N, C-alpha and C positions, 0 to 999 in steps of 0.2 A: 457528556456531549448531549445536546438537545435531541429529543425524539424526532424521528423522520427528518434528519438534517440532510442538507446537500453537502457532500464531502468531495472536495477537490483532491484528486489523486494526481500529484505532480511527479512524473517519473523521467529519469534520464536514460541515456543510452548506456549499454554495457557490452562488454566483449564476449562473443561466443563464436567459436570456430574461426577465430582470427578477424572477425568483423565487428566493428563497434556500431551498433544500431539501436534505435528505440524498438523495444519489443514489449508486448503485453502478456505473454504466456505466464510469467511469474506473478502477475497481478490477479490472475483469475480467482484464486482462493480468497484473496482479500476482498475482491468485488462481491463474491458470493456471501462472505461473512457479513459484510456491511449491508448488503441487500436483505439478508435474512433478518437483520435487526430493524429493517424499515427505512434505511438510509438510501439516498440516491447518490450514485457515484458519477463524477464528471472527470474524465481522463484528460490531463494536460501534459504535453511534452515539455521537458525542461532540458537545458543544456548541461545541467549538473550531472556529471558522469557517475553511473552506478548509484543513484540516489532515488529514494521514494519519500515523498512528504505527503501527509494528509493535512488538509486545511479545512477548518470549519469556522464560519463567520469571521473570516480574515485572520484567524489564529492557527498557527501550526500546532497540531495536537499529537503528531506521531511522525517519526522519521527512522529510516533504516536504509541499508544498502539493498539494491535490487537483487544482487547475487546472494543475499542472506535468505531470500525467499526461495523455496523449492519450486522447481518447474511443475506447474499444474497442481500443486498441493492444495488441499482443502483447508488452508489456513490453520496449520497444526498448532494449537494453543498449548500443547504439551511441552513445547520448547520454552524453557524458563524465561529467556529474554523477551521473546515475543509475547508470552503470556503476561508478563508484568507490564509491558508497554501497551499492549492492547487493552487490558482491563483498566489501566490508568486513563487511557483515551476514552473508553466507553463510559466511564463514570463521571 
């Protein structure tokens, strides 16, 4: 990924406590990790349920389910799937 890129974080609604809504709580760690690497995050709502996509220069570079991200986590790269996908995106 280019240095100091603008990263579009496209996120869909997910179910919590019986309500399906767009929420950003699970995206906070991701935003912090990208910001720490000098990237600018732009959040965009999507209609795709339980989905997160990162787009850089018109190309999708990462995708996962919103519910696979931990609430308020500091983007735990010790988790193997996240680690692999994140470093693939970052390089």
